[in-house]
N, C-alpha and C positions, 0 to 999 in steps of 0.2 A: 504493500500500500504506500509506504513512504517513497519507494523508487518510482512509483507511478506518477506521483505529483511533483517529483523533482526533475530539473532539466538534465541535459547530458553531463554537466559538470557539477551537479548537485544544487544548482540554483532553483528556487521555487518558481512555479508558474502562476501562483496566485496573484491577486491584486497587490500592488506595491512592490513586487519583486523587481530588483535592479539587474540590468544585464551585466554580464561579466566584461572585463577589460578587452578581451579579444573580440567579443561581439561589437563593442563600441568602436573599435579600430576598423573592423570590416565595414560597419555602417558608415563611418566618416569617409572611408575610401570610396565606397559606392556613391555617396553624395557628391564628392569631389569629381568623380568620373562623370556622373550625370550632368553636373554643372558645366564641365568642360565640353561635353558633347553638345549641350544646348547652345553654348556660346559659339562653338564651331559651326553648328547648323545655322544659327542666325547670321554669322558672317558669310557663310557660303550662300545663303539666301539673298543677302544684300548684294553680293557681287555677281552671282550667276543668274539669279532670277529677278532681274529688275522689272518693275512694273512700268510699262509705257502707257501714255495716254495721248490724246490728240495734241498736236502742236499748238503753239500760241498763234491763233489766226490773226491777231492784231499785227504781228510781224509780217505775216504773209500779205495782209491787206495793204500795209504801208509800202512794202517793196513793190508789189504788182502795180499799185496805183502810181507810184513814182515812175516806174518804168514805162507805163502807158502814157503818162504825161510827157515823159522824155521823148518817146518816139513821135508823138504828135507835135511837140515843139521843135524837134530837130527838123521835121519836114517843113513846118511853117517858116522857120528861120533860115533854111538852106535852099528851098526850092528855086527861088529866083536866081541866086548865085550859081547853082548847079546848072540851070537852064542856060545862063549866059556863057559859062565856061565850058560845059560839056554837052549842051543841048539835051539834057536829061534831068528832069526835075527830081528824079529818084536816085540820083547818083550818090548822094550823101546819106539819105535816110534808108536806102535799100540795104546796104551793109549793116546799118544799125539794127534793122529789123532781124536780119540773120543772126547777128551777135546776141540780140535780145532773146531769140528762140534758143540758141545754144546755152545762154546763161540760165534760162528758165529750166532747161534740162539738167544743168549742173546743180542748180538749187534743189530740185526734186531728188536728185541722186544723193547729194550730201545730207539732205533731210532724213533719209532712211538709212544712212550709214551711222554706226555707233561712233560718236565723236571721239571716244577713247582710243580708237585705232589711230588717230592722228598722232598720238604720242610715239607710235612706232616709227613714223616717217618724219617726225619733227626735225631731227638732226640732219638726215639727208636733204630734206626740203630747204633747211637753212643754208646748207652748203651749196646746193644748186642755185638758190637765189643769189648768193654772193658771187658765184661764178658767172651768172648771167649779167650781173652788174659790171663785172670786170670786162666781159666780152663787148660791152657797149663801147669801150674805148679803143677797140680794134677798128681802124679806118675802113677796112674792107667789109665789115659786118654791120656798121652802124649807119644810121640815117640822121643827119643834122637838120633840125627844124628850128628856125628862129634862133640860131646860134647855139643851140643846146643839143648834144648828142644823147637823146633819150630813147631812141628807137633802135631795136635790134632786128636785123634782117638776115635770116639764115636760109640760103638757097631759095627754093620756090615757096617757102612757107610765108604766111602773112606776117607783116611787121608786128612785133610785140613790144610792150613797154615793160621792161624788167622791174622797174620800181613798183609797179602795181603788184606784181607777183611777190616782191620782197616784203611788201606790207603784211600780207597774210602769212607768209612763211615766218617772218620775225615774230608775229603775234602768237602763232602756234608754238614756236620754240620757246618763247619767253613764258608762256603759260605752263608748258611742261617743266621747264627749269625752276620756275618759282614754286610750283606745287611740290616739286621734289625737295626744294630747299627748306620749306616750312618756315619756322620762326627765325632761322638764321639769316633771313633776308634783311633784318634790321641792323646787322653788323657790317662794318666796313670791309673786312677781309673776305667774308663769306657772302656778302650781299652787294654792296656798292661796286666794288672792284670787278667782280664777274659780270654784273649787269652792264657796266660800261664796256667791258671787253666784248660782250655779245652785241651791244647796240651800236657802238661807234663805227665798226666797219661798214655797216649798211648806211648809216648817216653820212659818213665821209664819202663813200662812193656816189651816192645820190647828189650830195652837195657839189661834187667835182664835175658832174655832167655839163653844166650846172643846172640844178633844179631846187631852188631855195624853198619853194612852196611845198613840194612833196617832202623835202627834208623836215620842214616844220611839222607837217601832219604826222609823219612817222615818229618824230621825237615826242610829240604830244601824246600819241597813242601809247608809246612805250613807257613814258613817265606816268601815265594814268594807271597802267598795269602795275608799275612798281609801287605806286601809292596804295592801290587796292591790296597788293600782296603784303603790306604791313610796313613799308619803309617809313622812316621818321622825317619830320619836316627839315631837320638840320641836314639830312642827306640831300634833299632837293636844293637847299641853299648852297651847299658845297658844289653840287654839280652845275647849278646855275652860274656860279662864279667861274667854274672851269669853262663853261660854254662861252661866256663873254670873253674870257682870256683867249680862247681858241679863235674866236672871230677877229679879235684884235691882232692876233699873230698872223693868221691866214689872210685876213682882209676880204672885203667884198669886192666883186667885180664892178667895173664902171657903170654898166647898165643897172646893176642892183642898187648902187648909190643914187643913180638917176631916178629910179622908181621911188625911192624913199623921199627924195626932194619933190617929186611930182605928187606924191601922196600929201605932203604938207601944203602944196599950193598947185593944184592941177591947172588952174587958169593962167599960170605964168607962161605956159606954152600950149595953148588950146588946140593948135593944129599939129603939134608934134607929140611929145611924151605924154601930155595930158589928154590926148584925143580919146583914148579908150574910156578913161574915167568919166569924162564930161558926157560922152555919148551914152554911156550906161545910165548916168543920172538923168539925162534928158529923156531916155526911153521910159524910165520909171515915172517921171513927171508927166509924160504924155498919157500914161495909162489911167491916171486918176483913180477913182474908186472901183469902177466896173470894167475898165479897159476899153480898147477900141474894137475888140472882136478878133476871133481867130483869123489869121492871114491878113489882117488890116494894119500890121505894124508899118510905121513910116521908116523904121531903121533896120528892118529885117533883111535877110539875104546877104549880110556882110557888106552891103553897098555903103552903108554909113557907120555901122557898128561892126568892127572886125571881130572875128571869132564869135559871131552871134549864136552859132549852134554848139559852141563848146564852152569856153571859159565864162562868157557873158550871157549864157542862155537865160539866166534868171532875170536879166533886164528885159528880154523879150517877153517872158512870162508876165512880168509886171506891166508891160505896155499893152499886151493883147487881152489880158484878163484882169488887169488892175490890181488894186490892193487886195481885193477878195481872192483872186487867183494866187497871188504871191503869198498871201497869208495861209492859203490852203496847203501850199507846198511846205511852208514852215511847220504847220501843224502835223503834216505827215511825218516829217523828220522828228518832231517832238514825240509823236506816237511811237515811232521806231525806237527812239532813245528810252522812253519810259518802259516799253515792253522788253528791251534788251537789258535794262538795269534790273527789272523784276526777274528776268530769267537768271541773271547772275546771282541775285540774292537767294534764289530758290534752287540753284543748281545742286545736283546730288553729290558733287565732290568739288574739291578745291580747283582741280584742273578745269572742269567745266565752268566754274564761276569766273576764273581768271580769263578763260578764253572768251566767254560771253562779254565780259567787261572790256576786253581789248577790242573785239570786233565792233561793239557798240560805240566805244570811244572813237575808234578810227572813222567810221562812217559819219557819225554826227559831227565830230570836230572838222572833218573835211568839208562837210556841207556848211558849217558855220564860217569857215575861212573863205570859201567861195562866195557866199552871200555877203560877207563882210567886205570883200574886195569890190563887189558890184555896187554896194551902197557907200563906198569910199570910207569905210572904217579901217581898212588895212591897205598897204601898198599892193599893187598888182603882182600876183604870184604865179598865175598860169596853171592852176589846178582845176580839175573838173568838178562838176556837181554830181555826186553819186547817183546812179540809176537814170539820170536825166541828160547829162551832156553826151555828145557824140564821142565814141571811142570804144573799140572792141575789147581791148585788154581790161580797161577799167570796168566795163559792164559785166564781163564774164566773171572776173575775180570778185566783184561786189556781190553778184548773185551767189557764187559759191560760198562766200562768207555768210550771207543770209541763210543759206541752207544749213551751215554748221550751227548757226544760232537757233534755227528751228529744231535741229536734232537735239540740242541741249534742252530746249523747252519741252520736248516730249517726255523728259524724265524728271522734271522739277518736282519738288516736294513742298508741302505746306510748312510754314514756320513752326519749329518745335519738333518736327518729325525726325526720326533717326536717319543719318546719312551714312555713306559708305566710307568716309575717310575719318582720320583720327581727329578728336576734338582739339588737339594742340595745334592743328593747322588752321583753325578758324577761331575768331572771336578775340576782341581786345583784351579780355580778362586774362588770356594766356600770352599776350604780347605778340599775337599772330596777325593774320590779315584783317583788313577792314571789312569783314564779311560776317554775317550771322554765324553763331556757333553751330557746330554740327549737331548738338542736342542741347536741351535745356539743362540748367544747373541742377544738381542734386540738392534737395532741401534737407539740411541736417535735422535730426529729430530733436525736439525740445527736451530740456532736462526732465520735465514732468511726464514725458511719454516714454514708453519702453523703446529702446533702440531696435 
């Protein structure tokens, strides 16, 4: 009877019986094993079984609307000039429609590709972009336009603008490098110095073409990513001082200094250096509130406003559709910026967040610079208005970048949900990036409550 109610080692089975030491050790081991398995299962679910949802259609709406406006305005602003020079009103807008169709395909493809795969080609892409920028300086391969060797012509292939490819390649590589660096980005040796070594070759080669406007846009996009990744303000102050010193040492070209003087007083030479700026302002003034109507521009066709379908296309938009039309274009870029920032804040990992921030900063900052030039807030730089200005390289690369942004937006998570990267890579509380934390803070139990 006694043996029947005792355990295998003599312990009683009745109420209040305490397990032996060996039983407690085996139980704790099983609990630890179960906890590890659960943690491993959650991590594997986060990485391999990501839940995708429809993309952010506000991004798609803004991009498609801007591209449609661009094709319409390229035709309106170039038809007369194309008819006079080539006896074909579609000579300029025809290729733009083809590039737009190819860009739309590129956007749809990139939208359905896992953006994390870009980390695998980030380094080769960066190297290829730098190589293309170097090839621009080979006389037999480049095409000089307006005194600047910006175009690369290889055999029978269409001419490409390597600086446009370099924008996206640099953003992808910086996002990969910064996500891997984590909180070390705020240090000089592990953050500032490598960042400069990565960014300066691209900036120097584009500046050497020379293309000061594109250099400015690339620099602004790179510094935006550096700030979002967690850099401190004193790092920007130091790099700003180095940039001023570099400009003083290298010096600006004669035409660049002339553009700065023209910006300060465009009416000093209204038929020479100030002609672009004055004609652009005149076009905006003629548009009034509602504009003169599609195709009714007095300055279109490049007859009075040079580069009407390219750098100064915003002036034609303002003339033909007035303040309402120009304001609509600005609102579409603001919508793109808002949706891009929201995607960056809700990205499932740090790489996606930095990539979304870089692409959004690049497209919106370039639009701001182009519009600022047209309304005489900045010196003439010669950069395009994304999705609107004529140009195959710019349009296709911009569409591809928008596709990457849409791919990230398909995996965004709500604030406070668990993400797939380490908390130390996110959140100011850890000295990391200027992005929301990967998860909410754990609340410590109060002394009155059991832990």
